[in-house]
N, C-alpha and C positions, 0 to 999 in steps of 0.2 A: 272966721274960721272955715266957713263953707268954701270960700275961694281957695284957701290953702289945700283943702281936701281935693278939690277939682284939679288944681294945678299938680298936686302930688299924683293923682290917678293918671293924668295925662302923661306926666314924666315917666311913671312906671310903665304905662302902655308903650311909649316910644322905646324905652329901654328893653322891654321884653321883645318887641318887634326887631330891634337891632340884634339881639342875641339869637333870635330865631333865624334871621337872615344870615348871620355869620356862622352859626353852628348847626343849622337845620340839615335835614337829609339832603336837600337839593344843593347845598352849598359846596359839598365835596364832589369833585369830578374824578371819576376813575377812567384812566386811559384804557381804551378798548372795551368800554362797558357795553357798547352797542354791537360789538363784534362777537361772532360765534366761532369757536374753534371746532373745526371739523377734521377729525383724524382721517376719515375717508378721503376728503379732499387732498390732504397732505400725501397720502399713499398714492392716490391717482396721479398727482403732479409728478411724483418720483417715477411712477410707471411710465407716464408720458415722456419724460426726459429720456429714460432708457430706451423706450420704443423708438423715439426720434433719432437717437444716436445710432441704433442698430440700422434703421432704415437709411440714414445718411451714409453710414459706412458701406452698406450694400450698393447704394446708388452711385456713390462717389468713387469708391475703390481707391481711396487716397489714405495718406498717413495722418491726416489732420484729425483733431478731436472736435467733435460737434459739441457745442456748449449752449 
C-alpha cells in the first residue's frame, strides 16, 4: 500500500507541475509586453516629420513631397 501512495504522490506532483507550466503566469506571452508606449515620443516623431518637410521644401524649392 505504501508503494501505491508514493506512486500516486509522484504522479500527482508531475500532473501539478504540468498544469503549472501550461497555465502558469509565465506561460502566456503578451505581444509588446516589454515595450512602453510614449505619447511624447509619438508627438515628437510627428513634429520631426513636419519640421523636416518644411526644411526640405525651403532648401529644395521643388514641387516634391518629402516623406
